[in-house]
N, C-alpha and C positions, 0 to 999 in steps of 0.2 A: 542723828546728827544734831548738835546744838547750834542753832542759828543765831543765838544771842538775842533773839527777840524777847521782849518782855522784861528787859533789864534796864529800861530807860527811866529817868526821873519822871518824865511826862507819860502818864498812862495813855493820853490821847495819841502820842507818837507811836506807842506800842500798837495801839489799835489800827492806826493808819498803815503801818508796815504789814501787820497781819492781814488787813483787808485787801491790800494789793496782791498778796500771795494767794489768798483765797479766790480772788476774782480771776487770776491767771488760771487756776485750776478749773473754775467754772467755764471759762473760755475754752480751755483745753478739752473739757468734756463735750462741749458743743462742736468743736472742730473734729474730734474723734467720731462723733455721730455723723457728721457731714461726710467724712471719708467712708465710714461704714455704709451709709446710704448710697453714696456714689458708686462704690464697688458692687453693691448688691444690684443697683440699677443696671450696671454693665453686665454682670453675670446672668441676670434674669431678664434682661431686655425690658426693664420696667421704666417706661418713659415718663409715667406719672411721677414716680419717685425721683427721677432725674430732674424734673421740673421743680420739685420741692427743694432739692439741694440748691438749685440756682436761686430760688426765692429766699432761702434761709441764709444765704451768704451775707446779706445786709446785717443780720444780727451779729455775725462774726465781726464784721467791720465796726459795728457800733461798740462792741466790747473793746476792740483795740483803741478806738478813739477815747472812750471813757477811762480806761486804765492809764493810757498815756497822759491824759489831762491830770489825773490824780498824782501820777509820778512827778509831773512838772510842778504841781503845787507843793509836793513834799520837798523837792529840791530847792524851791524858792523860799519856802517858809521855814524849813528845818535845817537846811544846809548840812545834810548828813555827811558823816566821815566814816572811814574804815569799812567795816562789814555792812553798815547801813547803806552807805553809798554804793557798794558793790551789789547789794540786793536790788536797789532801785535800777541800776544799770542792767542787771540781769533780767529784771522784769521787762524793761523797755525793749531789750533785744529779743527776749522770748516771745512777747506778744507780736512782734513784727514777723517772726518766723511762723508763728501759729496762723497769723492772718494770711500768709502766703500759702500755707498748707491748705487753708480754706479755699484760696483761689485755685489751687491745683485740683481740689475736689470738685469745684464748680466746673473746671475745664473738662474733667472726666465726664461729668453729667452732660455737658454740651456735646461731647463726642458721641454719647449714647443717643442723643437726639439726632445727630448728624447721620449716624449709622442707619437708624430707622428700622422698621419691620422687614422691609423687602430684602435688604442685603445682610440681615443679621445671620451669623453663622455660629451656632452654639459650640461646635467642635473647635473652631479656631479661637474663640474667646477663651476656652479652657487653657490655652497655652500661656495665658497671662495670669492664671489663678495663683501660682506660687509667688509671683511678684507682688500681687495684691496682698497676700498673707504676710509677706516679709515687711511691707510698708506699714500695714496695720499694726503689726507687732512692735515695730520700732516706735511708732507714735505712742502707743499704749505704754510701752516701757519707759519712754523718756518723760511722760507725764507723771508716772509713778515715781521715777527718780527725782523729779522736781518737787513732788509733794514731800519726799523724805530728804531732799538735798543729799542724795547718795552718789558719791563719786565713783565707787566701784561699779555700780549699775551703769553710770554714765560712760565709763570706759568700755563696758561690754557693748553698749549701744554703738559706740564709735567703731568697734571691731566688727559688729554685725552689719555695718553698712557695706562691707565687702560682699556679703551675700546678695544684697540688693543690686549692687553693681554687676556682679557676675550673672545674675538672673536677667537683668536688663540687656546685657550683651547677648545672652542666649536668645531672648525674645526678638531682638533686632535681627539676628541672623535668620531666624525662622521666618520673620515677616518678609525679609528681602527674598528668601527662597520662594515664598508663596507668590510674590509679585512677578518673579521671573518665570514661574511655571504657568501662571494664569494672569495675564495682563488685565483681564476684566476685573480682577479682584483689587486692583491698585487703589481706587478711591476708598474702599472699605478698609483695607489693610493699613493705609496711611493714617486713618483715624485711630486704629488700634496702636500704631506706633506712637502717636501723640499721647495716648493713654499711658503707655509704658514709660514714656519720658516723664509724664507728670508724676507717676509713682516713684520713679528714680529720684526725682527732685524732692519728693516728700521725705525719702530716706536721708537726703542731704540736709534738709531743714531740721529733722530730728537730731541729726548728728551735731548741728550747730547748737541746738538747745543743750545737748549733753555737755558741750564745751563751756557754755555759759554757767552751767551748774558747777563745774570744776573751778571756774574762775571765781565764783562767789565763795565757795568753801575754802579754796586754797589761796585765793588772792593773787593768782598768776594766770596770765593770758596764755592758753595752750594752743591757740589756733596756729596752724602751719608747723607744729612741732613734731607731728607724726606720732605713731603709737608708742614708740620708745620714750619720747619726751613726755607724753601724757602719763604713761605708767610711772615714770620717775617722779613726776609732780604729785601724783596721788599717794605715793609711798613716803613722801617727805614729811 
C-alpha cells in the first residue's frame, strides 16, 4: 500500500511521519509481549511473570505519552492536510487503544495474583485458552495490518472479532455454571470472568485499530457502518 510518505518537499517532514509510524510499531511490539506474558502467567500460574507485566506497564504508558507529544508537535508545526493529517489522527487513536490493551494485560496479571496458588485450578483455566488465542491473534494481525496499511487484512480482523465475542459468551456461561454447582468457587471464578472480559475488550480494541487503518487508507470513517459498509468502502 502506498502511504504517500516520502513525497514531501521537506525531508525532515518525511522523517517525522516515518518516525511516528515506526514508534507505533515498537509500542505495539511491547504491548503484544505484555499480552503474551500476561496470558502465560495465567495459564502457568506464574506469579513472578504477572508481577513483571504490571511493572512493565509504565513503559507502555511512556510510549503513548511520547508519541502523542510528537504528533502534537507535527500538527502545530507542519499543519498537515489530506493523508498526512489522517496518518497523524490514526496514530493518535491507535496508541490510545494500544495503551488500553496494555491496561487489560495488566488487569489479567493482577487477576493471576488475586487467584494465588491455593485456589488455582489448571483444569478450569483451560476453558479460557481459546479466548486467549483469539485475542492474541487479533492483536498480532492488526499490528501487521498497520505496518502494511492493509485494508483487506483490517476487514478480516473486524470479522474475526465475532469469534472472540462468541468464545466470551461461552466462557461466561461455563463460569456461571461452575458458581451454581459449587458456591465455594465463586471468588476464584469471578477472577476468571474478569480475565475473560479483559480478553474480549482486547478484541474490541484491535477492531478499533483496524477501523483506523481503513480510515487512513480510504479517507472515510467506517465506525458504526457494519461489515457491509466496511466491505463497500474497501472496494471503492
